[in-house]
TORZAKE-154958 format. One record per residue: x, y, z of N, C-alpha, C in turn. Coordinates in nm, 2 decimals, m for minus. Layout:
<rs>
<r n_px="X" n_py="Y" n_pz="Z" ca_px="X" ca_py="Y" ca_pz="Z" c_px="X" c_py="Y" c_pz="Z"/>
...
</rs>
This chain:
<rs>
<r n_px="11.76" n_py="10.98" n_pz="10.91" ca_px="11.69" ca_py="11.11" ca_pz="10.84" c_px="11.75" c_py="11.07" c_pz="10.65"/>
<r n_px="11.64" n_py="11.08" n_pz="10.58" ca_px="11.70" ca_py="11.05" ca_pz="10.44" c_px="11.68" c_py="11.16" c_pz="10.39"/>
<r n_px="11.77" n_py="11.20" n_pz="10.28" ca_px="11.80" ca_py="11.31" ca_pz="10.24" c_px="11.82" c_py="11.25" c_pz="10.03"/>
<r n_px="11.79" n_py="11.37" n_pz="9.98" ca_px="11.79" ca_py="11.35" ca_pz="9.84" c_px="11.91" c_py="11.47" c_pz="9.80"/>
<r n_px="12.01" n_py="11.43" n_pz="9.74" ca_px="12.10" ca_py="11.52" ca_pz="9.70" c_px="12.11" c_py="11.52" c_pz="9.53"/>
<r n_px="12.08" n_py="11.66" n_pz="9.47" ca_px="12.08" ca_py="11.66" ca_pz="9.31" c_px="12.18" c_py="11.73" c_pz="9.30"/>
<r n_px="12.29" n_py="11.66" n_pz="9.17" ca_px="12.39" ca_py="11.75" ca_pz="9.15" c_px="12.43" c_py="11.77" c_pz="9.00"/>
<r n_px="12.43" n_py="11.90" n_pz="8.94" ca_px="12.42" ca_py="11.91" ca_pz="8.79" c_px="12.58" c_py="11.95" c_pz="8.77"/>
<r n_px="12.65" n_py="11.89" n_pz="8.72" ca_px="12.79" ca_py="11.90" ca_pz="8.66" c_px="12.82" c_py="11.94" c_pz="8.51"/>
<r n_px="12.91" n_py="12.04" n_pz="8.51" ca_px="12.98" ca_py="12.05" ca_pz="8.33" c_px="13.08" c_py="11.97" c_pz="8.32"/>
<r n_px="13.10" n_py="11.91" n_pz="8.18" ca_px="13.18" ca_py="11.84" ca_pz="8.18" c_px="13.25" c_py="11.91" c_pz="8.03"/>
<r n_px="13.44" n_py="11.88" n_pz="8.07" ca_px="13.49" ca_py="11.98" ca_pz="7.99" c_px="13.56" c_py="11.87" c_pz="7.89"/>
<r n_px="13.62" n_py="11.90" n_pz="7.77" ca_px="13.68" ca_py="11.84" ca_pz="7.70" c_px="13.64" c_py="11.80" c_pz="7.60"/>
<r n_px="13.72" n_py="11.70" n_pz="7.54" ca_px="13.64" ca_py="11.64" ca_pz="7.39" c_px="13.60" c_py="11.51" c_pz="7.46"/>
<r n_px="13.45" n_py="11.49" n_pz="7.46" ca_px="13.33" ca_py="11.39" ca_pz="7.45" c_px="13.29" c_py="11.31" c_pz="7.35"/>
<r n_px="13.33" n_py="11.21" n_pz="7.31" ca_px="13.29" ca_py="11.09" ca_pz="7.24" c_px="13.13" c_py="11.10" c_pz="7.27"/>
<r n_px="13.12" n_py="11.04" n_pz="7.39" ca_px="13.00" ca_py="10.98" ca_pz="7.40" c_px="12.96" c_py="11.04" c_pz="7.53"/>
<r n_px="12.91" n_py="11.13" n_pz="7.58" ca_px="12.87" ca_py="11.13" ca_pz="7.68" c_px="12.79" c_py="11.03" c_pz="7.78"/>
<r n_px="12.68" n_py="10.98" n_pz="7.69" ca_px="12.62" ca_py="10.89" ca_pz="7.78" c_px="12.65" c_py="10.73" c_pz="7.78"/>
<r n_px="12.78" n_py="10.72" n_pz="7.74" ca_px="12.83" ca_py="10.63" ca_pz="7.77" c_px="12.93" c_py="10.65" c_pz="7.91"/>
<r n_px="12.95" n_py="10.79" n_pz="7.90" ca_px="13.11" ca_py="10.80" ca_pz="8.03" c_px="12.96" c_py="10.81" c_pz="8.16"/>
<r n_px="12.85" n_py="10.84" n_pz="8.14" ca_px="12.74" ca_py="10.95" ca_pz="8.24" c_px="12.73" c_py="10.76" c_pz="8.29"/>
<r n_px="12.69" n_py="10.63" n_pz="8.19" ca_px="12.67" ca_py="10.49" ca_pz="8.23" c_px="12.74" c_py="10.44" c_pz="8.32"/>
<r n_px="12.89" n_py="10.47" n_pz="8.25" ca_px="13.02" ca_py="10.45" ca_pz="8.33" c_px="13.00" c_py="10.47" c_pz="8.48"/>
<r n_px="12.98" n_py="10.58" n_pz="8.52" ca_px="12.99" ca_py="10.68" ca_pz="8.66" c_px="12.87" c_py="10.59" c_pz="8.74"/>
<r n_px="12.75" n_py="10.57" n_pz="8.69" ca_px="12.68" ca_py="10.50" ca_pz="8.72" c_px="12.68" c_py="10.35" c_pz="8.76"/>
<r n_px="12.77" n_py="10.29" n_pz="8.67" ca_px="12.81" ca_py="10.15" ca_pz="8.73" c_px="12.90" c_py="10.17" c_pz="8.85"/>
<r n_px="12.98" n_py="10.27" n_pz="8.82" ca_px="13.05" ca_py="10.26" ca_pz="8.96" c_px="12.97" c_py="10.35" c_pz="9.09"/>
<r n_px="12.87" n_py="10.39" n_pz="9.10" ca_px="12.81" ca_py="10.42" ca_pz="9.20" c_px="12.75" c_py="10.28" c_pz="9.26"/>
<r n_px="12.71" n_py="10.24" n_pz="9.16" ca_px="12.61" ca_py="10.09" ca_pz="9.20" c_px="12.69" c_py="9.98" c_pz="9.26"/>
<r n_px="12.85" n_py="10.00" n_pz="9.24" ca_px="12.96" ca_py="9.92" ca_pz="9.32" c_px="12.97" c_py="9.97" c_pz="9.44"/>
<r n_px="12.93" n_py="10.12" n_pz="9.42" ca_px="12.96" ca_py="10.20" ca_pz="9.63" c_px="12.85" c_py="10.12" c_pz="9.66"/>
<r n_px="12.70" n_py="10.16" n_pz="9.62" ca_px="12.60" ca_py="10.11" ca_pz="9.65" c_px="12.59" c_py="10.00" c_pz="9.73"/>
<r n_px="12.67" n_py="9.88" n_pz="9.67" ca_px="12.67" ca_py="9.76" ca_pz="9.72" c_px="12.75" c_py="9.75" c_pz="9.81"/>
<r n_px="12.82" n_py="9.86" n_pz="9.89" ca_px="12.97" ca_py="9.84" ca_pz="10.00" c_px="12.89" c_py="9.94" c_pz="10.08"/>
<r n_px="12.79" n_py="10.04" n_pz="10.06" ca_px="12.76" ca_py="10.11" ca_pz="10.14" c_px="12.60" c_py="10.12" c_pz="10.20"/>
<r n_px="12.58" n_py="10.10" n_pz="10.30" ca_px="12.41" ca_py="10.09" ca_pz="10.28" c_px="12.36" c_py="10.23" c_pz="10.30"/>
<r n_px="12.45" n_py="10.36" n_pz="10.33" ca_px="12.38" ca_py="10.45" ca_pz="10.35" c_px="12.34" c_py="10.53" c_pz="10.18"/>
<r n_px="12.38" n_py="10.43" n_pz="10.11" ca_px="12.37" ca_py="10.48" ca_pz="9.97" c_px="12.23" c_py="10.45" c_pz="9.97"/>
<r n_px="12.10" n_py="10.48" n_pz="9.92" ca_px="11.97" ca_py="10.40" ca_pz="9.93" c_px="11.96" c_py="10.37" c_pz="9.77"/>
<r n_px="11.98" n_py="10.51" n_pz="9.73" ca_px="11.93" ca_py="10.50" ca_pz="9.56" c_px="12.02" c_py="10.59" c_pz="9.48"/>
<r n_px="11.99" n_py="10.61" n_pz="9.34" ca_px="12.09" ca_py="10.73" ca_pz="9.23" c_px="11.99" c_py="10.68" c_pz="9.11"/>
<r n_px="11.98" n_py="10.85" n_pz="9.06" ca_px="11.93" ca_py="10.88" ca_pz="8.93" c_px="12.02" c_py="10.92" c_pz="8.84"/>
<r n_px="12.01" n_py="10.94" n_pz="8.71" ca_px="12.16" ca_py="10.98" ca_pz="8.69" c_px="12.11" c_py="11.03" c_pz="8.51"/>
<r n_px="12.12" n_py="11.15" n_pz="8.43" ca_px="12.08" ca_py="11.18" ca_pz="8.32" c_px="12.22" c_py="11.26" c_pz="8.24"/>
<r n_px="12.18" n_py="11.31" n_pz="8.13" ca_px="12.27" ca_py="11.38" ca_pz="8.06" c_px="12.25" c_py="11.47" c_pz="7.90"/>
<r n_px="12.28" n_py="11.56" n_pz="7.89" ca_px="12.27" ca_py="11.64" ca_pz="7.79" c_px="12.36" c_py="11.70" c_pz="7.72"/>
<r n_px="12.41" n_py="11.60" n_pz="7.67" ca_px="12.52" ca_py="11.63" ca_pz="7.51" c_px="12.53" c_py="11.76" c_pz="7.48"/>
<r n_px="12.40" n_py="11.85" n_pz="7.45" ca_px="12.40" ca_py="11.92" ca_pz="7.39" c_px="12.45" c_py="12.09" c_pz="7.50"/>
<r n_px="12.46" n_py="12.07" n_pz="7.62" ca_px="12.47" ca_py="12.12" ca_pz="7.69" c_px="12.65" c_py="12.08" c_pz="7.78"/>
<r n_px="12.66" n_py="11.99" n_pz="7.76" ca_px="12.81" ca_py="11.91" ca_pz="7.81" c_px="12.76" c_py="11.90" c_pz="7.97"/>
<r n_px="12.66" n_py="11.90" n_pz="8.03" ca_px="12.57" ca_py="11.85" ca_pz="8.17" c_px="12.57" c_py="11.72" c_pz="8.19"/>
<r n_px="12.57" n_py="11.70" n_pz="8.32" ca_px="12.51" ca_py="11.53" ca_pz="8.37" c_px="12.46" c_py="11.59" c_pz="8.52"/>
<r n_px="12.36" n_py="11.52" n_pz="8.55" ca_px="12.29" ca_py="11.56" ca_pz="8.66" c_px="12.27" c_py="11.41" c_pz="8.70"/>
<r n_px="12.32" n_py="11.42" n_pz="8.85" ca_px="12.30" ca_py="11.28" ca_pz="8.95" c_px="12.20" c_py="11.38" c_pz="9.09"/>
<r n_px="12.11" n_py="11.24" n_pz="9.11" ca_px="12.07" ca_py="11.22" ca_pz="9.21" c_px="12.12" c_py="11.09" c_pz="9.32"/>
<r n_px="12.14" n_py="11.18" n_pz="9.41" ca_px="12.14" ca_py="11.03" ca_pz="9.53" c_px="12.03" c_py="11.09" c_pz="9.61"/>
<r n_px="12.01" n_py="10.98" n_pz="9.68" ca_px="11.93" ca_py="10.93" ca_pz="9.81" c_px="11.98" c_py="10.89" c_pz="9.89"/>
<r n_px="12.03" n_py="10.94" n_pz="10.02" ca_px="12.10" ca_py="10.87" ca_pz="10.11" c_px="12.04" c_py="10.89" c_pz="10.28"/>
<r n_px="12.10" n_py="10.81" n_pz="10.31" ca_px="12.04" ca_py="10.80" ca_pz="10.49" c_px="12.18" c_py="10.87" c_pz="10.51"/>
<r n_px="12.17" n_py="10.97" n_pz="10.59" ca_px="12.27" ca_py="11.10" ca_pz="10.67" c_px="12.18" c_py="11.15" c_pz="10.80"/>
<r n_px="12.27" n_py="11.20" n_pz="10.89" ca_px="12.22" ca_py="11.28" ca_pz="11.04" c_px="12.19" c_py="11.41" c_pz="10.95"/>
<r n_px="12.23" n_py="11.49" n_pz="10.87" ca_px="12.25" ca_py="11.59" ca_pz="10.83" c_px="12.25" c_py="11.67" c_pz="10.70"/>
<r n_px="12.25" n_py="11.77" n_pz="10.64" ca_px="12.26" ca_py="11.84" ca_pz="10.49" c_px="12.42" c_py="11.82" c_pz="10.51"/>
<r n_px="12.47" n_py="11.88" n_pz="10.59" ca_px="12.65" ca_py="11.88" ca_pz="10.54" c_px="12.70" c_py="11.72" c_pz="10.51"/>
<r n_px="12.63" n_py="11.64" n_pz="10.63" ca_px="12.66" ca_py="11.49" ca_pz="10.59" c_px="12.66" c_py="11.44" c_pz="10.46"/>
<r n_px="12.55" n_py="11.45" n_pz="10.42" ca_px="12.47" ca_py="11.43" ca_pz="10.29" c_px="12.58" c_py="11.50" c_pz="10.17"/>
<r n_px="12.62" n_py="11.60" n_pz="10.17" ca_px="12.72" ca_py="11.68" ca_pz="10.08" c_px="12.83" c_py="11.65" c_pz="10.07"/>
<r n_px="12.87" n_py="11.58" n_pz="10.16" ca_px="13.04" ca_py="11.54" ca_pz="10.22" c_px="13.03" c_py="11.41" c_pz="10.17"/>
<r n_px="12.91" n_py="11.32" n_pz="10.20" ca_px="12.97" ca_py="11.17" ca_pz="10.15" c_px="12.87" c_py="11.17" c_pz="10.04"/>
<r n_px="12.78" n_py="11.22" n_pz="9.98" ca_px="12.75" ca_py="11.21" ca_pz="9.84" c_px="12.81" c_py="11.30" c_pz="9.78"/>
<r n_px="12.87" n_py="11.37" n_pz="9.80" ca_px="12.97" ca_py="11.41" ca_pz="9.70" c_px="13.08" c_py="11.35" c_pz="9.72"/>
<r n_px="13.17" n_py="11.29" n_pz="9.80" ca_px="13.28" ca_py="11.20" ca_pz="9.82" c_px="13.25" c_py="11.07" c_pz="9.68"/>
<r n_px="13.13" n_py="11.00" n_pz="9.73" ca_px="13.09" ca_py="10.91" ca_pz="9.63" c_px="13.07" c_py="10.98" c_pz="9.49"/>
<r n_px="13.05" n_py="11.04" n_pz="9.46" ca_px="12.99" ca_py="11.11" ca_pz="9.32" c_px="13.17" c_py="11.16" c_pz="9.24"/>
<r n_px="13.26" n_py="11.20" n_pz="9.33" ca_px="13.33" ca_py="11.20" ca_pz="9.29" c_px="13.43" c_py="11.08" c_pz="9.28"/>
<r n_px="13.48" n_py="10.98" n_pz="9.34" ca_px="13.48" ca_py="10.84" ca_pz="9.35" c_px="13.44" c_py="10.77" c_pz="9.24"/>
<r n_px="13.34" n_py="10.78" n_pz="9.22" ca_px="13.27" ca_py="10.71" ca_pz="9.07" c_px="13.33" c_py="10.78" c_pz="8.94"/>
<r n_px="13.36" n_py="10.92" n_pz="8.94" ca_px="13.40" ca_py="10.99" ca_pz="8.86" c_px="13.53" c_py="10.95" c_pz="8.81"/>
<r n_px="13.65" n_py="10.93" n_pz="8.93" ca_px="13.79" ca_py="10.92" ca_pz="8.93" c_px="13.81" c_py="10.76" c_pz="8.87"/>
<r n_px="13.71" n_py="10.69" n_pz="8.97" ca_px="13.70" ca_py="10.53" ca_pz="8.91" c_px="13.71" c_py="10.50" c_pz="8.73"/>
<r n_px="13.62" n_py="10.60" n_pz="8.67" ca_px="13.59" ca_py="10.59" ca_pz="8.52" c_px="13.69" c_py="10.66" c_pz="8.46"/>
<r n_px="13.82" n_py="10.71" n_pz="8.51" ca_px="13.92" ca_py="10.76" ca_pz="8.47" c_px="13.92" c_py="10.97" c_pz="8.46"/>
<r n_px="13.75" n_py="10.98" n_pz="8.51" ca_px="13.80" ca_py="11.11" ca_pz="8.48" c_px="13.86" c_py="11.19" c_pz="8.62"/>
<r n_px="13.85" n_py="11.33" n_pz="8.62" ca_px="13.89" ca_py="11.39" ca_pz="8.67" c_px="13.82" c_py="11.48" c_pz="8.71"/>
<r n_px="13.83" n_py="11.56" n_pz="8.85" ca_px="13.72" ca_py="11.69" ca_pz="8.92" c_px="13.86" c_py="11.81" c_pz="8.93"/>
<r n_px="13.92" n_py="11.88" n_pz="8.88" ca_px="14.00" ca_py="12.03" ca_pz="8.91" c_px="13.90" c_py="12.11" c_pz="8.94"/>
<r n_px="13.94" n_py="12.14" n_pz="9.08" ca_px="13.91" ca_py="12.25" ca_pz="9.13" c_px="13.78" c_py="12.20" c_pz="9.20"/>
<r n_px="13.78" n_py="12.07" n_pz="9.24" ca_px="13.67" ca_py="12.01" ca_pz="9.30" c_px="13.67" c_py="12.09" c_pz="9.49"/>
<r n_px="13.76" n_py="12.05" n_pz="9.53" ca_px="13.74" ca_py="12.13" ca_pz="9.67" c_px="13.69" c_py="12.29" c_pz="9.70"/>
<r n_px="13.73" n_py="12.35" n_pz="9.58" ca_px="13.70" ca_py="12.49" ca_pz="9.61" c_px="13.53" c_py="12.53" c_pz="9.52"/>
<r n_px="13.49" n_py="12.42" n_pz="9.44" ca_px="13.35" ca_py="12.45" ca_pz="9.38" c_px="13.27" c_py="12.33" c_pz="9.36"/>
<r n_px="13.34" n_py="12.22" n_pz="9.47" ca_px="13.24" ca_py="12.07" ca_pz="9.44" c_px="13.11" c_py="12.08" c_pz="9.47"/>
<r n_px="13.07" n_py="11.99" n_pz="9.55" ca_px="12.94" ca_py="11.96" ca_pz="9.50" c_px="12.80" c_py="12.08" c_pz="9.60"/>
<r n_px="12.89" n_py="12.15" n_pz="9.70" ca_px="12.81" ca_py="12.24" ca_pz="9.74" c_px="12.76" c_py="12.35" c_pz="9.65"/>
<r n_px="12.81" n_py="12.39" n_pz="9.54" ca_px="12.81" ca_py="12.49" ca_pz="9.45" c_px="12.72" c_py="12.42" c_pz="9.35"/>
<r n_px="12.70" n_py="12.29" n_pz="9.35" ca_px="12.61" ca_py="12.26" ca_pz="9.22" c_px="12.52" c_py="12.14" c_pz="9.29"/>
<r n_px="12.52" n_py="12.14" n_pz="9.38" ca_px="12.41" ca_py="12.05" ca_pz="9.48" c_px="12.28" c_py="12.12" c_pz="9.54"/>
<r n_px="12.14" n_py="12.04" n_pz="9.52" ca_px="12.03" ca_py="12.10" ca_pz="9.61" c_px="11.99" c_py="11.95" c_pz="9.67"/>
<r n_px="11.97" n_py="12.00" n_pz="9.82" ca_px="11.98" ca_py="11.90" ca_pz="9.91" c_px="11.79" c_py="11.88" c_pz="9.93"/>
<r n_px="11.73" n_py="11.77" n_pz="9.92" ca_px="11.57" ca_py="11.75" ca_pz="9.98" c_px="11.55" c_py="11.68" c_pz="10.12"/>
<r n_px="11.54" n_py="11.70" n_pz="10.20" ca_px="11.53" ca_py="11.60" ca_pz="10.33" c_px="11.41" c_py="11.57" c_pz="10.29"/>
<r n_px="11.36" n_py="11.40" n_pz="10.35" ca_px="11.25" ca_py="11.36" ca_pz="10.33" c_px="11.20" c_py="11.32" c_pz="10.46"/>
<r n_px="11.10" n_py="11.30" n_pz="10.48" ca_px="11.04" ca_py="11.26" ca_pz="10.61" c_px="10.89" c_py="11.28" c_pz="10.62"/>
<r n_px="10.82" n_py="11.21" n_pz="10.68" ca_px="10.68" ca_py="11.15" ca_pz="10.73" c_px="10.59" c_py="11.27" c_pz="10.66"/>
<r n_px="10.64" n_py="11.40" n_pz="10.68" ca_px="10.55" ca_py="11.53" ca_pz="10.62" c_px="10.57" c_py="11.56" c_pz="10.45"/>
<r n_px="10.63" n_py="11.48" n_pz="10.41" ca_px="10.70" ca_py="11.53" ca_pz="10.30" c_px="10.83" c_py="11.53" c_pz="10.26"/>
<r n_px="10.88" n_py="11.66" n_pz="10.11" ca_px="10.98" ca_py="11.67" ca_pz="10.09" c_px="11.04" c_py="11.82" c_pz="10.12"/>
<r n_px="11.11" n_py="11.88" n_pz="10.17" ca_px="11.19" ca_py="11.98" ca_pz="10.21" c_px="11.27" c_py="12.05" c_pz="10.15"/>
<r n_px="11.30" n_py="12.15" n_pz="10.13" ca_px="11.43" ca_py="12.18" ca_pz="10.05" c_px="11.48" c_py="12.24" c_pz="10.09"/>
<r n_px="11.61" n_py="12.25" n_pz="10.10" ca_px="11.69" ca_py="12.28" ca_pz="10.20" c_px="11.81" c_py="12.32" c_pz="10.11"/>
<r n_px="11.81" n_py="12.47" n_pz="10.12" ca_px="11.93" ca_py="12.57" ca_pz="10.02" c_px="12.07" c_py="12.54" c_pz="10.11"/>
<r n_px="12.19" n_py="12.55" n_pz="10.02" ca_px="12.31" ca_py="12.49" ca_pz="10.05" c_px="12.35" c_py="12.65" c_pz="10.09"/>
<r n_px="12.49" n_py="12.68" n_pz="10.18" ca_px="12.54" ca_py="12.81" ca_pz="10.22" c_px="12.68" c_py="12.74" c_pz="10.18"/>
<r n_px="12.74" n_py="12.82" n_pz="10.09" ca_px="12.91" ca_py="12.75" ca_pz="10.09" c_px="12.96" c_py="12.77" c_pz="10.24"/>
<r n_px="13.07" n_py="12.71" n_pz="10.25" ca_px="13.13" ca_py="12.69" ca_pz="10.43" c_px="13.24" c_py="12.78" c_pz="10.38"/>
</rs>
């Protein structure tokens, strides 16, 4: 089954060029995509005025939970590979910041996430 996971994250600290940082994270996601055929596609954007970044990962997974677990892991790995860090991720990781869409022959279905 295909799912799309959207995550909107806040960036803290002194940021000289948010766009440059997000581009570096995207480069790392591209490297991960080359290594794992479950990561089908991704998109990203940023808002420097609000210090937020948005990522959308399209993945091939068996469930919403697997999508959030694997997609969140790829995203966190890419952030760490660029020298970023994710304090409190285990407590508020992508599950609080993500929306998952299920994609099938009938269309796209929004699946709300519940904190586990």
